[in-house]
N, C-alpha and C positions, 0 to 999 in steps of 0.2 A: 687519650686512649681509654676506652671503657673496658673494665675488668670485672669478671665474675669469679668469686671465690666460693666454691661449694664445699662446705664442711668447715665450721669455725671452731676447731679445736686449737691446740697450742700452735701448730704450724699455720693453720688457716688465719688465725688472728694476726700472727706475725706478718704474713704476706699481705693481707688486706690492709693492714696499717702502713706497711712500707709503700704500697702502691698509692694509697691516699696521700701520704706525705710527699710523694713524687708528683702530685698534682693530677693523678688519674681519677676518673669517675669510677667508683668501686661499689658493687653490690655484693653482699654476702648472704649465703643461705645456710641454715643448719636445721635439723629436725627438732632441736631443742630451742627454747627461748633463751638466747644468750646475749649478754651485752656486747656491743660492737665498738671498735675504736672510733675516735673522732674522724669524721669525713667519710665513714662507711655507712651505706644504707642497708638495713636489714630487709631482705626480700621475703615474701610470704611463701614462695615456692621456687623450685629449681627453674621452672619455665620462666618465671618473672625475672629471676637473677640473670639468666643467660640472654635475655632479650636484647638484641643489638650489641652484645659484647664482642669485642675484637679478640680478647684473650680470656680463656676460661681455665681455671685451675681446679682440679678435682682432688680433694683431700678428705674423702668420706670413709676411708678404710676399704680393704679389699672386698668385704662382704657387700657393701652398697655401691661399688664402682660401676657395675653393669647397669643396675637399675637407674642410677643417676644419668648415665650416658643415654639410656633409652628415652628419658624425659627431655634430654637436651636435643636429641635428633628431631628436626622439624621446627624447633623453636629458635635455635641459634642461627645467626646469619651464615650464609654460604661463605666459606673461606676463613671462618673464625679459627684461631689456633687453640686447640684443646690439649692441655698438658695433664696427663694422668700421673699424679705424684704419689698414688697409693702404693704401699708395700704389698706387692702381689706377684704371683707367678707369671712367667711369660704367656702361658695359656690364657690367664685371666686378662692380661693386657690386650690380647688379640680379640677376646670376647668384647671388650670395651670398644675396640676399633670397629668391629662388625656392627655393634649397636649404634654407633655414631653415624654410619653411612659414609658415602664417598665425598660429600660436599664439605665436611668439616676436617680441618687439618689436625689429625691425631698425632700426638707426640708421647712417647713412652718416657716418663721422667722418673728418676730415682735420686732420693736424698742421700748423699754420702757424707756423713758427719752429724754433728749434734746441732739441732736447731736451737736448743737452749744456749749453746756456747757461741754460735756464729750468727744466729738470727737470719735475716734475709740474704746474707752473704755466704750462707752454707753452700758447699760444693754440690752441684746438680749434674748428673749424667742425663743426657738427652739423646734418644734414639728414634730412628724413623726418618722418612723422607723430608719431614718438615722440622728437623731438629735445629737447623740454623735459624729458621723463622722464630722458633720459640726462644732461642738464645738472644736474638735481637730484641724481642719483646721484654725479656727479663732484664736486659741491660739497663732499663729505665730505673731499676731499683739497685743496680750495682751487684746483681747476683753473680756468683762465680759459676759459670756454666762450662760444660765440656760436651759439645755436640759430637757424638761418635757416629752419627749416621746409622748405617746398617738397617736392621729390621725392627719392627715393633717387638718388644720383649728382650732385646739385647741389653738395655739398661737395667731392667729389672733382674735379669739373670746375674749380672755383675753384683747388684745389690744383695741378692740372696747368697751369693758366694761370700761376700764380705760379712754377712750376718753370721756365717758359721764361726768366724773368728770373733767379731765384736760382741755378739750376743752371748757367745760362749765365755768370753772374758768377763762380761758383766755378771753372768751366772756364777762364775768361779769366785769373783770378788764378793758378791752378796752372800754366797755360802760360807766363804772364809770369815766374813764379818760375823755371821751368825754363829760360827764355831767359836769365835772370840768372845761373843756375848755369853755363850753357854759355859765357857770355861773361865769367865771373869778376866779375860785378857784382851779386852777391846782395844785399849790404847797401844799395847805392844803389837797386836795384829795390824792395826792401822799403820803403824810405823813401818812394819815389814813390807806391806803392800805398796805404800806411798813411795818408799825408797826405790822401788823397782819400776815406777812409772815415770815417764818423761815429765809430766805435769804434776807429779806428787799428789798431795791430798785433794787438790781440785779435781783431778782426773778420777781419783778414788770415789769421791762423793758423787760426781756426775754419773759414773757407771753404776755405782751401788744404788743410788736413789732412782736413777732412770729405769733400772731393771725392775724395781718394785712398782714404780708409778705407772709404767707402760707395759706391765707384765702380760696382760691379755693380748694386746696388739702384737707384742714382740714374740709371744709364744706361737701365734698363728704364722707370723713371718718366718720364724725359725723352722716351724713344721713344714712350710713350703720349701725351705732350703733343704731340709732332710729328704723330702720326697723327690726333689730334683736330683739329689746325689744318688738316691736309691735306684733311680731309673737308669743309671749308667750300668749297663749289663756287664761291662768288663771290669768292674770294681769288686775286689774280694773283701773290702772293708765294710763292716756293719755300722760304721760311724757311731761308736759307743759314746764318745764325748759329746757329740751333737745331740744324741738322744738324751743324755743326762742334762744338757743345757735346756732342752725343751721341758723336761720335768721340773727343773728349778723355776722356770718362768711360770709354768702352770701352778706350781705351789704358791707363788706370790699372787697369781691372778685370782685364785678362788678366795671365798670369804674367809677372813681371819677369825670370824666369830665361832666357826666350827673347826674341829680337827678333821684330818682326812678320814679317820676311822668313823667319826660321827657322820660325815657326809656319805661315805660308802654304805653305811647302814641304812641310809634313806633311799638308796638306789636298788631296785629289785635285782636279784641275781640273774633273772632272765635278760634284763637290759644290759647288765655287765657282761654276760655271756655273749650277747649279740654284738656289743661294742668291741669285744675282744676276740672277734673272729670265731666265736663259739668254741674256744679252747679254754681249758682250765676248769671245766664243769665236772664235778665229782659224780661218780656213778649213782644212779637213782636209787640204788639199794640203801644208800646212806641217807636217812630221812629224819625228820623231827620225831622225837619220842613223845612229845606233847606239843600243843599249839602255843609256842612261846613267841616272844617278840623277835624281830630280826636282830642279828648281832654282826659286828665287824671288829676286827682287831688283828694284831700281829700274831703269827703262829709260833707257839712254843712246841717244837716237835718232840714226839716220844716214839721210839721204835722198841717194841716189846715182843717177847715170845708169845705165841698164841695162848690165850687163857691165863696169862700171868700179868699181874699189875704192880709188881715191885717198882718198876721204873716210874709208874704214875705217882706213887707215893714220894719218890725222890723229886719228881717234877714240881709237885705242890710246894716244895721248899725253895725252888729256884725261879719259878715263873714270876713275872712282874705283874702288878695290877693292870688290868685291861687286856692281858694276853688271852688267847684262846688255845687250849691244849688240843693239839692235833695228834691223835694216837693211832699209829699203824699197828693193828693187831692181827694182820693177815686175813681179815675177813672171817675169822672164826667166831661163830655165834652160839656155841654150846656152853660157854662159861662167860659170865658177865665180868667186864673189866672194872666197872665202877657202879656205885649205887648211892643211897642216901647219905652215908657217912662221908664218903669222899666228896660228894657234892657240897656238903656243909663246910668241909675244910677248904675246898676250892673257893667258895664264896668268901670265907674269912680272909683268904689271900688276895681277894680282888679279881680273881679270874672271871672273865666274861662268859665263858661257856666251853663246851667240849665238842669236838668232831671225832668220832671213833669208828675206825674200820674194824668193828668187833661188836660185842653185845654189851648191854647194860641191864640193870634190874632196878626195882623200887621206882617204877615210872610214876606212880601216883604221888609218891613223896617228892620226886624231882619237880613235879608240877606245883605242889604245895610250897616248895622252897623257892619257886620261880627261878629255877636254874636251867638255862637252855642247853639241851644236849641233842646232837644228831648222831645216830648210830645205825649200824647195819642190821641190828636185831635186838631182841629182848630174851633174856633167859634168867630163870631163878637161881641157876647154879652159880656158886661163888667161884672166885679166881684162885689160882695158885699165887704164891708170893715169894718165889725163889729166884726169879730172874732167868736169863740175863735180860738186859735192856740198855738202850742208849738214849741220851738226851741231846737235843740241839743238832741232830744230823738230818740230812735229806731223807724223806720218807715217801712211800707210795700210799696214797689215801684215795680209795675208790677209783683206781686207775690213773690218778694224776700225781705227778711228782710235786711235792711241797718242800721247799727249802725252809730251814729255820729262819724266822722273821719275815717270811712272805706274809701277805695280807689274806685274811679269810673273811668272806662274807657269807652268811647263811640266813635263809628265811624259809617260808613255808614251801617254796618250790625246790629247795635244795641248797647245795654248797658250791661256791666257786673259789678257786685258789688264784690269787693275783700276785705275780712276781713283784717283789719289793721295789725293784729298780724301775718298774713301769707303772706304779700305782697311780700317779697323777694322770698319765695318759688313759688308763683304764677308767678312772673316775670321769674324766671329761667325755670319753667315748660313751660311757653309760648314760651320762646326763643328756648327751645329744640324742641317743636312742629314745629316752623318755620324752624329750621335747618333740621329736618327730612323731612318736605314737600319739601324743596329745593332739598335735595338729591334724593327723589323719582321723583321729576319733571325732574331732569337731566337724570335719568334712563329711564323715559318714552320718553323724547325727543330723547334719543340716539337710541331708538328702532323704531322711525318713519322712514319708508322707504323713500329714496330720489327719487323723480319723475322728 
């Protein structure tokens, strides 16, 4: 049997090796130059890999699944069995089916279990009219298959439902181990988790390491699961645990070289606003007092009486380095809540900047100090210092509710408040907006006539 394996990642290498060892003629393709197992021929293109193949396995991730199917259509032999094993939504699987056309036997495949643990014998769900054909072809390598028939998308739907539990469990374990590291109780935490798992420390390491190693792919898979659940109109649950698991995976997926605040500071507030459904953007009356660099950090909230800064003085003693003071002053702009001296004290405390729904003064000195401040106005009049005021409470800032420890991003365009529990999702959404705009900019520039 001639087999084509599209995508030579961990699973692709495993399957291509298994078919080669079973005596099959195997051609593999990947967009990267990767070493292939003995007995496997590396093809230069998808079209070359699928030529005359009787069985085709697609393992290119959800993002590339349709494009690979389009390249297969017209090149693979009529009647070839095509198993899409990518973790994708049912809708995506049907897009693949449409791209392949009617002459190729499309099968919706879903990996149920750990490839690292079970190898080629990992449990596979197979759905669609040709599920039994696929199971027969996979029997050559002793694969554990479960043909469920049904429609294309049925296997992937079950896979996404399982991900709610398995990816959530992996996220919980990785976060628990991180908590153990930060409290210097790693071995104690390992023992607590391992004692509750059927396969002990082996299961712990597999789930913990796998969550980090495959974080980006699994975050996308879990996001598909979440979207599938949200489309159920009769559900009153907002799926908070699954949302949290998505965030944990996105945390591990992004570069460890930068903190989330450093990465947020590099994304324009406009992109973060667009990616966040244009919510959380502070009123335009709160703007830069001078042209400073963009800042990002966790909010230390201050709720104060109009024109009174006693609470700000208290906040300077309690805020942590890297915090941004978010001061709700009722939008009153006739008395400044801070100036040069408070800015110097804030800098000494490591505070990154301030966002004030009120007035400031000493603007020229703030610029000389290089201390970023966004405010609703400027006034030379000094503040009262009697109180009352509260720290670390929810505040309203420019028409937006800001919880203590939410994230703040501020730049020349304005200020956006990002809920702490969804910061990872906002970051990824903002980065996607930036990438999309860059692509469209290139297209626009390419159409400009040369004069």
